[in-house]
C-alpha positions in Angstrom: 14.0 11.5 72.9 11.9 11.7 69.8 8.5 10.2 69.1 8.3 7.4 66.4 6.6 8.4 63.2 6.9 12.1 64.0 7.3 14.2 60.9 9.1 17.0 62.7 12.0 17.3 65.2 10.3 20.3 66.7 9.5 18.6 70.0 12.7 16.7 70.6 14.1 16.8 74.1 17.5 15.5 74.7 18.4 13.8 77.9 22.1 13.2 78.7 21.4 9.6 79.6 18.5 7.2 79.7 18.9 7.0 83.5 17.7 10.6 83.6 14.4 9.6 81.9 14.1 6.7 84.4 14.6 9.1 87.3 11.9 11.4 85.9 9.5 8.5 85.7 10.3 7.3 89.2 9.5 10.8 90.6 6.1 11.0 89.0 3.0 10.0 91.0 1.1 6.7 90.2 -1.3 8.6 87.9 0.1 11.5 85.9 -0.3 13.6 82.9 1.5 16.4 81.1 0.8 18.9 83.9 2.9 16.9 86.4 5.8 16.6 83.9 5.8 20.4 83.4 6.9 20.8 87.0 10.2 19.1 86.0 11.2 21.9 83.6 9.7 20.6 80.4 7.1 22.9 78.8 4.6 22.9 75.9 4.2 20.0 73.6 7.4 18.4 75.0 5.7 17.2 78.1 3.0 15.5 76.1 5.8 13.9 74.1 7.4 12.6 77.3 4.0 11.1 78.4 3.7 9.3 75.1 7.3 8.1 75.3 6.5 6.5 78.7 3.5 4.8 77.1 5.4 3.5 74.1 8.7 2.5 75.6 8.9 -1.1 77.0 11.1 0.0 79.9 8.1 1.9 81.5 5.2 -0.2 82.8 2.2 2.1 82.5 -1.1 2.3 80.7 -3.3 5.0 79.1 -6.2 5.9 81.4 -7.4 9.1 79.6 -6.9 10.8 76.3 -8.5 14.2 77.0 -6.6 15.2 79.0 -3.8 12.7 78.4 -3.4 10.6 81.6 -1.2 7.6 82.4 -1.2 5.2 85.3 1.8 3.2 86.4 1.1 -0.5 86.6 2.3 -2.8 89.3 4.1 -6.0 88.2 1.2 -8.1 89.5 -1.6 -6.2 87.8 0.1 -5.5 84.5 -1.1 -8.7 82.9 -4.6 -8.2 84.3 -4.9 -4.7 82.8 -3.6 -5.7 79.4 -7.2 -6.6 78.3 -8.9 -3.5 79.6 -10.5 -1.0 77.3 -9.0 2.5 77.2 -11.5 5.2 78.4 -12.1 8.2 76.1 -12.0 10.7 78.9 -11.1 11.1 82.6 
């Protein structure tokens, strides 16, 4: 996994298959950030990269709820369309 528009491969993390990334997402709580991802064995900037990947990839239905610290909330199918118009908070 590599972030789009990144100018370095320094934070690349390779998963053997996309299903492994899906399993990681499924194990995370409904609200999560880099700290929760660290517990799965990813460290440093890689865990922030994974959070951003979940936000940017269309396969993962989640939204940004905080930038400092970086926090994400999983969306339910029913509420995803309702939340599309909400503003992103600047802090938790």
